[in-house]
N, C-alpha and C positions, 0 to 999 in steps of 0.2 A: 504493500500500500504506500503510495506516494502522495502525501498531503502537505499542507502548508506548515510553516514553522510553529513551534510551541508559542512563540510570542504573538504570532498572528492569531492563533487559536484563542489565546487569552483575550485578545482584542475583540474577536468575534463574540465571545461569551459576554464580555463586558457591555458591548453594544446591545446585544440581544436582551440582557437582563434590565438594562436601563429602559429600553423601549417597552418591554413587557410590563415593567412597573408603572409606566406612564402611558397607558393605552388611550387612543382617541377614536371616536366613531367616524364613519365615512364623511368626507368633506370637512371634518373638524380636525384634521391631522396637522394643526398649526405647530404644536410643540415638536412633533416627530419630524416635520419638514425642516424646522429650525435646527434640530439636532443633526440632521443630514447635511444641511447647508453649512453649518459651522465646520463639520468634518471636511467637506469638499473645499471650503475656503482655506482650511489649515494645510491642505495639500497643494494649494495654489491653483486650483481649477477655476475656470470661468464657466458658468452654467446658467441655464434659464430656469427661473422659478415662477410660481404662481400659475402654472398651467392647470387648467381644470380646477382652479381655486388653490390647491395646495401641492400640485405635482411639480416634479423637478426633472429636467433633462440635462445631462452633462456629456458633452462630446469629447472623446479622446481620439486624436488624429495622429496616425503614425507618420504622416508626411509623405507617404508613398501611395501611389494610385491603388485603388481597390474598392471593395464593397463596404457598405455601412451595415453593421450588425447591431440590432437593438437588443438590449438585455434588460429585462424588467423585474422589479420587485414591488409588491403591493404593501401599503403602509397601515391600512385601517384595521380597527379592532371590532369587537362584537358587543351588543348590549346584553352581556351575561355577567352574573355575579360570581366571581372566582371563589372556589372553595379550597384551593391549594394554600398551604402554609409554608412559604419559603421567604427568603430574604428579598425576593423580587416579585412577590405577590402584588397585584394591582392596587394602587393607592386611590384609584377612582372607582368608588363603589358602583357596581352595576355595569361596569365596562371592563372587558377582558380580551387579551390576545388569546382567543380560544381556537385559533385556526393555524397559526404559524407565521403570520405576516411579519411579526417581530424578527423571526429568524431570516426571512427572505430579505428584509431591509438590511439586516446586519451583514448578510453575505455580500450584498451589493456594495455596502460601505467598505467591507474588506477588499472587495475586488478593486474599488477605487484606489485603495492604498497599494495593492499589488501592482496596479497599472502605473502608479507614480514611481515606484521603486525599480521596476524592471519592465518597462513598456514593450520593448522589442521582443521579449520572450513570449508575450501574450498576443501582441498585435504586430505581426511581421509586416503587414501592409494593410491599407484600408483604415477603417475607423470603427470604434465601438461607441454606441450611444447608451449610456446608463439612464434608465428611466425609473424614477421613484413615483409610483402611481397611487393616487387616492381612490377610495370608494370602490374597491372590488366587491365588497359584500352588499350586493344589490343596488349599488349606486351607479353602475355603468361608467366607472371612472376611465376605463380604457377607451370606450366610445367617445367620451368627452375630450380626452387627450388627442385622439385621432381627428375629431371634428375641429380642434383648434390647430391642426396642421402639422403635428410633429413628424409624421411620416414623410410629407413632402419637403418640409423645411430642412430635414437632415438627410434626405434621399435614402431612406431605409430600404435595404434589399432583403433582409431576413430578420427573424426574431427568435429569441430563446428566453425561457423562464423556467425556474424550478419551484417546487413546492415540497417542503418537508411533509412526510406522510407516515402517520402512526398506524397504518395498516401493513407496512413493510418494515422488516427489521433493519436496524442501523447496519450500515455496511453494504446494503443493496441499493440499486437504482432501478426505478420502474420506468420503462420506456415501451411504447407501442406505436406501430404505424397506424395512420388513419385516425378515426374517432377515438378519443380517450376520455372525454367528459361530455356530458349531455347539454343540449340546449335547455334553457329554463324559460318556459312560458307561464304566465299567470292569467287566470281567468276569473271573472265574476259573472254569474247569471242571475238575473231577476226574472222570475216567472210570475207573470200577471194573470190571475184567474178572476173568478167572481166569488165574493165572500157570501156567507150565509150560515144558517143554523146547521149544526152537525147532524141533526135528526132529519134534515130534508136536503140531502146532497143533490137531488135531482134538479134543484134550482141554482146550483153552484157550478163553478169550474174549480176543482180542488188543486191548488198549486203544489201542495205537498205530494199528492199522487203523481202529478205531472213531473215534479222534480225527482221523485223516486225512479220513474221510468227513464228520465234523462241520465241519472247516475248509472243505471244498468246499460242503457244504450251507448253511452260513451265508451264502455269497454269494448265495443265492436271495432273501435279505431285500432285497438291493440290486436284483437283476435282475428279481425277480418280485413283490415286495411294496411297492416304492417307486415312486411316480409318476415316470416318466422325466423330467418337468420339475422334479422335486424333487431333493434331494441327500441321499445317505446313504453312509457309509463303515463297513465292518466289517473290522477288522484283527485278526488273531491274531498277536501280537508275540512270543510265547514258547510253546514246545512241548517239554516235558521228560518222558522216560520211560526206564526201564530203566538197567542198568549193564553187563550182560554180553552178548557177541555171540550167544550161543546160548540165551538165556533170554527167554521172553515175560513181560514184567513184569505185575504185578497192576494197576497204576494208571498213568495218564498225566495230566499237568497242562497245561492250556492257559490262557494269559492274553492279554487283548487289550482293544480299545476299540471302541465304536460311536459314531459321530458322526451326529447328525441335525440337520436344518436348520429344520424347521417344527414347530409344536406338535403337529400331527396325528401326524407320524412319531415325535416324542418320546414321545407317549402310547402309541403302538402297539409301539414297539421291544422293551420287556422281554418282553411276552407272545409276540411273534413269535420272539424269541431262545429263550425257554424251550421253545416248541413244537418248533422245529427241533432243538435240542440233545437234549432228552429223547427225542423220537421216533426220532431217528437212532440214539442209543445203544440204545434198546429193540429196534430192528430187528435188532441184532447180538447181542442177549442180554446187553448190558452195562447199567450204571446210570451216570447222570451227576448229579453233585452240583454245583450252581450257586451261585456268589456273584456277585451283580449289584449294583453300586453306582452311584448317580447323583452325579456331581461337580457339574455345573451344567446348567441348561436352555439352550435356544437364546437367543442375544442378538437380540431382535426390536425394531426401532425402530418407534415410532409415526409414521405418515406426517406428521402435523402438526408433530411435534417435529423430524423430519428436515428438513422444509421450512424450519423456523425456523433450523436450523443452516446450511442452504444459503444463506439470505438473509444471515445473519451473516457467513459467509465471503466472500460477494460484496461486502458493505459494507466489509469490511476489506481484502480482497486483490484485489477487482475481478472483472469478469466472467471466466468460464471458469476460475475457481479451484477449482471443485468437480469431483471425478471419482468415478466408480464403478469405474474400472479398478483392480484389485488391492485393492478395498475390501470384498470378501467373502472369507471364509476358513473352512475347516473346523476351525480352531483354536477353543479354548473361552475363555470369559471369564465370571467370576462376577458381573459387573455385571448379567448376565441376571436375577439374583434380584430386583434393584430393578425392572427392566423388567417382570417378571411381576406386580408389585404396583401400579406407577404408570406412566403414559405417559412416555416419554423418548426420548433419542437417545444412542447411543454412536458417536463418530466418530473418524476417523484424521486425524492431522496429519502431513503428509509430513516425513520426517527424513533421507531418503537424499540423498547428494551424491556422485555418481560422480567428480567432479573432485578431491574431497578423499579419495577412497577409502573413504568412509563408506557401504558397500554391504552389509556383513555382516548376515545375517538375525538375527532375534530368537532368543534362546537359544543364540547362537553365542558361543564364548569370545573372539571378536574383535569382538563387537558394540559399536558406538558410534554416536552420532548427530551430525548437524549441529545445533549449539546455536542456530542462528538459528530453529529450529523452536519454541524456547521462547517468545519474545515473540509469535510468530504464534499459537501455541496459546492464550496468555493473552488476546490481543486478540480472537480469535474467540470464546472462551468468555465474555468480558465482554459482547460484543455480543449473543450468544445469550441471556445472562441478561437483559439489558435488554429485548430484544424479547419474551421470554416474559412478564416481569413487567409490562411496559407494556400488554400485551393480555389479561392474566388477573387 
């Protein structure tokens, strides 16, 4: 195993624990962005701040012609009350780094240090764009940074990002070709019926009955409209209607999510959803009002970029270090927005350690990572950058 120096490892841990102790929610990462900015200033970098409110972009140019590779870390935390008891437990009650963004930001800060100390060893030609992104957790921060023009301004050719992953043991790296994480769509349905007495249903249109049939019918999207070799999830997570035991209400409200794994199903899902919901409601004489929002697209890795990360992992960690087990998930990730624009790879760095009890899943109030994943993530990312810029 070839990783960074012990001094750099201590630096990564220090950064990560500071950020973990001072978490901030999406688009509120003012302190985190300031922490990153002070670090970049101390290294003598010139950078752009205030992108999508709190985002930062820092370009490192080798001075030799070549491509520009974007490397991204997300900065935001979650509205979760932390239950861990450590020296770096969150001091902001009800806010916690329960997903690992503190680790990602720390790795990118460490990469900035490595690039300052030995730039030619990592960037033989071309340029690296370090992107510290706000609002990954449901805030579409990646989309906003793209909308504000960072891809065009810095002429980005490809993109990489890592995510510590508590479903993979430390020392392993999770990489897959093609779809890796799902699209996240959110929906709300208001079923409008006709209210009346529960003892005289013939004079009503019962929105609860209609909503129940909609819940069942929606599963046909998965069972009859999705290729059995593909993946799709339709979940109705909330169903609210009525107040009295003997009254048929006028409306019912359903809320839920659709997760799709391929671009084909991502493109088809809204129209399939609309057809099932509206026609089911119509069959019962009711009306369905739909709100359908797209949070992010599927996260789809480019095979060439995935192979590059595999090679980087094997160069650093040795053979058999790459796994596809637990490296696909129906969870969502807004790095997908970058991958819809340029080829790239999103990969997992194992951070689970059963012996240390570091096994709690992401978004858990007890989530924590094995910090030896930090130098591993930095080392693999450095090698992936070198391999890409060396050959492009």
